[in-house]
N, C-alpha and C positions, 0 to 999 in steps of 0.2 A: 870714402865719402862721408862727410859729417852732416851736411844739409840734406833733408829729405827731398828726393827728386819727384816733383809732382807730375801726374800724367799730363796735365794741361793747366796753363794759367795765362791770362791775357798779359800784354806788355804795353804799358803806358809810360811815357817819359816826360822829361822837362818841357818838351814842345807842347804836349797836351795841357800841362799845368799852366804854362805861360799863356796859351791861347784862351783858356777858360778865364783866367784873371783879367786879361785884356778885354774879353767880352763883357765881363761883369762890370768893369769900369765904364762901359758904354751906357749902363743903365737901361739895357734892353728888356724887352717884354718876356724873353725866354721861349715863348711859344714860337713855332716855326715861322721863319721869315727869310731874310737874305742869305744867312749862313746855310740854311737847309737847301735853298735853291742852288747855292754853290756846290754843296755836297752832292746833290742830284746831278749837277752838270759834270762833276768829276767822275762819278760812277758811269754816266753815259759815255764819257770820253774813253774811259778804260775799256769798257765793253764794246764800244762802237754802236751803241743803241741810239735811236732818235730821241726817245723819251725815257726818263727815269722818275719814279714817284717814290719818295721815302715815306715809310709808315712806322708805327710804333714797335713792331716786332716781325719776325720772319713767318710766324704762323698766320698772322693777319695778312701778310703780303700774299700768301697762297690763297687765303679765303677771298680776298678782293680780286685776285687774278682770275679765279674761277668764276666769280660773279660777273666780272667785267666782260668775259667772253661768252656769257649767256647761259651758264649752267645754273639750274634752278633746283629747288627742293624736289626730291623724288627722282632726279636724274642719277644715273650711275657714273662713277668716275673710277677708272682703273688705276690702282696704286700698287707699288711694290709691297710685298709682305716683309721685306727687310728695308726698314727706313726708320727715322725718328718718328715717333707716334704723332707728331705735329702734322705730318703729311696727310693721313686720313682724317685727323681731327679737324683740319682746316675746312674740309667740305661738309663734314658731319655738323659743323657749327651752324650751317643754314639749311640743314635737312636733306642735302644730297647724300648719296649712298656710296661709300668706298667699297670697291670690289678688289680683293687682294689676289695678287699674282706673284709667283715665285720669280727669283732673279737668276741671272747667269752666274755660274760658279766662279768664273774668272774675274768678272768685273763688278759683280753685285748690282748691276743695272738690270732693269726689266728684261725678261726673256720674251722676245717678240713673238715666238710661236705660241707661248702660253697666253700672251696678251690677246692675240687674234682669236684664240679659242674662247676667251672670256667675254668677247663682245656680244651684247644682246641688243634688242631694239631700244632698250632704255639707256644704253651707253652713250654718253655725250662728250666724254673727254678722257684723256690719258694724262696722268700726272707723272711725268718722267723724272726720276731722281738720278742725277749724275753722282753716284756714290763716290765720295772721297775725290772728286774731281775727275773721275774716269768716264769714258764714253763707251757705249755698247759695242760688242764685237761685231755686230751686224752693221754698225754705222747708224747715226741718228737719222740719216736720209730714209732708211727703211721704216722708221716710225712716222716720218713726215708722209711718206707714201701711203702707209696704212691709214693714217688719219684722213688723208684726202679721199681714199676709197670708201671709207665708212662715214664721211662727213663728221669727223670728231675734232675737238679742239685739243691742241697739244700745249700743255702747261709744263714748263721746266722748273722743277724744284732744284735750284742750283745753290742751295744754302751752303754747301761745302765746297763750292767750285769757283769762287772769285780768284782770278789769276790762272784759271785752267781753260784749255781751248780744245776745239774739235780738230781733227787732222788737217782740215782745209784752212786752218788759221782763224776760224770764227770763234769768238769767245763763247763758252758754254753759257746758255741762257738766251742766246740770240736766235736759235733755230725754231723755237716754238712760237705760238701766238703771243705768249708772255713768258718772261723768265723771272724767277724770284730769288733773292739773296737774303741771308741772315747776317746780322752783326752782333749776335749774342756773344757772351764772354769767351767761349772757346774758339771762335772763328779766326781766320787769318788776319782780319782787321775787326775791331770791336768798338761798339758804342755803348757797351753794357747790355742793352737791349736795342732792337732796331731791325728794320728790314727795308728792302727796296724791290720795286717791280720795274722791269724794263720791257719796252715794246717799241716796234717801229710803226704801229698802227695808231693814227691820230684819234680815231673814234674810241678805241680801247683806252688810250691815255686820258682822254677827256672823262670817260666813264670812271676810271680809277680815281682821278682827282676829285670828282664829285662824291664817289662812294666813301672816301676817307674823310670828307669834310661836310657831313650832314646833308649831302645832295645840293649844296650851294652852287649857284651859277658862277660865283667868284668870291675871292677872299673878302671877308667883312660884310658880305651881303646876307640878308635874311630872306632872300627869295630862293625858293627851292624847286628845282625842276624835276627832282626825283628823290626817292628815299635814299638816305645816306646815313653815315655813322660818324663817330669821332675816333679816328685812328691816326691822328696827326703825329708828326715828329716834334722834336724840340730843338731850339737853337743850341742848347748845351750839348746834346747828342751830336749835332751837326759840327760844332766846333771841334769836338774830339774826333769825329769821323774824317774831317778835312785833314787833320794832322796824321791820322792813321793811314789814310789812303796814299799819302805822300810816301809812306814807307812800304807800300805793297811790293814794288819790284825787288827790293832787298829781301823781303820776307819770302817771296816766291822762290828766289834763289836759295835762301837758307833752308826752306822746306825740302827742296830737292837734294841739297847736300846732306841733310839729316837722313833722308830715305836711303841714299846711296851708302852712307856709313853703316846703317843698320843692315843693308843688303850684304855688305862685306863682312860685318861682324857676326851675322847669323848664318852665313853660307855653310853648307854641308851638314847642318843640323836636321835630322829626320823628323824630330818631334815638334818642330815649329815651322810653319809655312808662311812666309811673307807674301802678301798679295802683290802681284806685279803691276808696276806703273810705267807708263811711257813718259820718260823724263823730258821729252820735247814738248808734250802737250799738258801734262798733269803736274800740278803743285799739290802734293798730298796734304790734305788737311790734318789727318791723323795717321799714325803708323799702325796699320791693321794687320793682324796675323791670325792664323788658325793654330791653336796650341793644344797639344795633348796634355791631360792632367791640369787643365786650366786653373781650377780653384787652388790646387796645391802649389802651382807655380806662382799664382798671385800672392799667396800667403808667404812663400819663400822670398819673393821680391820685396814684399812689405817689410819683412824682418831685415832685409838688406838696405832699407831706406829708399825703396823704389816704388812709386805709385803706378798703378795700371787700372784699367776700366773695362768691364765686360761690354762687348758690342751689343747693339740692339737685339733683343730677343724677337722671335717671330711674332708679328702683331696679332695674328689670328689666335694665338694661344694666350695673349694678355687678357686679364680678367675684364678689362674695359670693353673688349670686343667678343671674345669667347666663341670663335667660329670654328667649325669642323673643317677638315680638308688636309690634303697632303702637300707639304711645301718643303721638300727635302733639303734644298740649299739653305734657305733661311732657318730651318730647324737645326741644321748642322752649325750654323753661325751661333745659334742660341746655346749650343753645347761647347763649342771651341773658340768662338770669336773673342779676340782680346785686342784692346788698344794699349800700346806701349807709350811711354812718355814721348810727347810730340810737340811740346811748346817751342816756339821759334827761338827762345833764349837758351835752349838746351846746348850745352857745350860738348865739344868733341870727346873730351875725356870722360864725361858723364855717359855718353853713348857707348863708349868702349867698356865702361864699368857695367852698364846694363847688359850688354851682350855677353860679357864674361860671366856675369851672375846667372844668366839664362843657361849658358853652357854648363856652369857648375851644377845647376839644378838637374839637368837632364843626364849629365855624366854620373850622377849619384844613382 
């Protein structure tokens, strides 16, 4: 292999370039308008949601989702200790308090028994992260029931889950009061930055549209019924997103093929453990593993022209939060968790080379 194999990179083609050029020839305003509306409609159609609201990034989509369901400063929101730090940051942004809970060893989704134990009178919501497109072993219905018993809002952080489903065929992100997606560079489809919120609730959808646009009653109006902000999308992002989402089915299929090739190539290795995925429901965003001697393996792979990336460390131990507590699953991820090359354009012979290189490292 001569070309360095990156751990992840987005894939844009001639279709996106042509669409951008065609839009620029229209002399549009670039701020969100009809293309954004079309992109929202396409996301709603893919997920089966009644409403979709596009915003400038996936962190903000979580922030607005929490605000729209009524979470306020001082309220507690349960979040996983294993997730991208945007999850807790999204509620910290407006003064709510993230409460960290460990995750299941097999799925890296919230452990429901630990969630229930963490509920206090101040708890107003659960931010459920479908890690790498997976669903919890207990079933998402158990979380819905828990929220109903304690009068909590269920927010689905589905940033990694576009194209993934629950066992009953419902798209991930549809079970909570709101669901959130990200279109940042590493995601299965990308608009560079960008996010979207889905909901079937008309009142929540109206609140979201006002929150993202200064609290306006309608587009172009300077009459404000409520406090709002400026988290709007752009037509350039939407133009790219429209072309990207057309490619989602083939990308979902390819992600599953990539996972199965890794599964075959790494089978029988004791020092590396591939997280299990249900290929009927899950389109793996990244190829995630637990690897012994992780740092040495990463250095070896880099010398062989192969990129890799450390998985999210436990958030409670990050300097930004610095909280005490015992979180054995997420702490183990912090020591052994590794993402292998996962880009959709990864070729079969590259996967074979990566697996052979990993075997070479451990056989030494």
